[in-house]
C-alpha positions as CSV (number, residue, x, y, z in Angstrom):
1,M,0.0,0.0,0.0
2,Q,1.2,3.5,-0.8
3,N,1.7,6.1,1.9
4,Y,-0.9,8.8,2.3
5,E,1.0,11.6,0.6
6,S,1.8,9.6,-2.6
7,A,-1.9,8.3,-2.7
8,R,-3.1,11.9,-2.4
9,T,-0.8,13.0,-5.1
10,E,-2.0,10.2,-7.4
11,I,-5.6,11.2,-6.9
12,L,-4.9,14.9,-7.5
13,D,-2.9,14.0,-10.7
14,W,-5.8,11.9,-11.9
15,L,-8.3,14.6,-11.1
16,A,-6.2,17.3,-12.8
17,E,-6.0,15.3,-15.9
18,T,-9.8,14.6,-15.8
19,I,-10.9,18.1,-15.3
20,K,-8.0,19.7,-17.3
21,V,-6.8,21.9,-14.5
22,P,-3.3,22.0,-12.9
23,A,-3.3,20.0,-9.7
24,G,-2.1,23.0,-7.7
25,Q,-5.1,25.0,-8.8
26,I,-7.7,22.6,-7.6
27,D,-9.7,23.9,-4.6
28,L,-9.9,21.0,-2.2
29,T,-12.8,22.7,-0.3
30,R,-15.2,23.2,-3.2
31,P,-18.0,20.7,-3.9
32,L,-17.0,18.0,-6.4
33,N,-19.5,19.1,-9.0
34,E,-18.2,22.7,-8.8
35,I,-14.7,21.6,-9.7
36,G,-15.9,19.9,-12.8
37,L,-16.5,16.3,-11.7
38,D,-19.7,14.7,-13.0
39,S,-21.2,11.7,-11.2
40,L,-19.4,9.2,-13.4
41,D,-16.1,10.9,-12.7
42,A,-16.8,10.8,-9.0
43,V,-17.6,7.1,-9.0
44,H,-14.3,6.5,-10.9
45,M,-12.4,8.6,-8.4
46,I,-13.9,6.6,-5.5
47,A,-12.9,3.4,-7.3
48,T,-9.4,4.7,-7.7
49,V,-9.2,5.6,-4.0
50,E,-10.4,2.1,-3.1
51,S,-7.8,0.6,-5.4
52,I,-5.0,2.7,-3.8
53,I,-6.0,2.0,-0.2
54,R,-7.0,-1.6,-1.0
55,Q,-10.2,-1.2,1.0
56,E,-13.8,-0.7,0.1
57,L,-15.5,2.5,1.1
58,P,-19.1,2.7,2.2
59,E,-21.6,2.4,-0.6
60,D,-23.1,5.8,0.2
61,I,-19.7,7.6,0.1
62,I,-20.6,9.7,-2.8
63,R,-23.6,11.2,-0.9
64,R,-21.5,11.6,2.3
65,V,-18.5,13.5,0.9
66,T,-18.9,17.0,-0.4
67,C,-15.3,18.0,-1.4
68,L,-11.9,16.5,-1.9
69,N,-10.8,17.3,1.7
70,D,-13.6,15.0,2.9
71,I,-12.3,12.2,0.6
72,F,-8.7,12.8,1.7
73,S,-9.7,12.8,5.3
74,L,-11.5,9.5,4.9
75,M,-8.6,8.1,2.9
76,R,-6.1,9.1,5.6
77,S,-8.2,7.5,8.4
78,K,-8.7,4.2,6.4
79,M,-4.9,4.0,5.6
80,A,-4.0,4.7,9.2
81,A,-6.3,1.9,10.4
82,A,-4.8,-0.6,8.0
């Protein structure tokens, strides 16, 4: 399993490529739909997070998280518990 920082960077790089914005310009506090993610992209991102941390996330995760900081916080806690 990757460490948290490399996993976070991988997600940000994927997102930057997906929404065509440099990773450093992505506002981690804005709602996912406001940064350019549609629902299919969000599902893909969650699948990518699950693959990186090698754990399944709750099925309702898309409804529970509002921004990237929420996802990263959850990812960090899951990785710390592993």
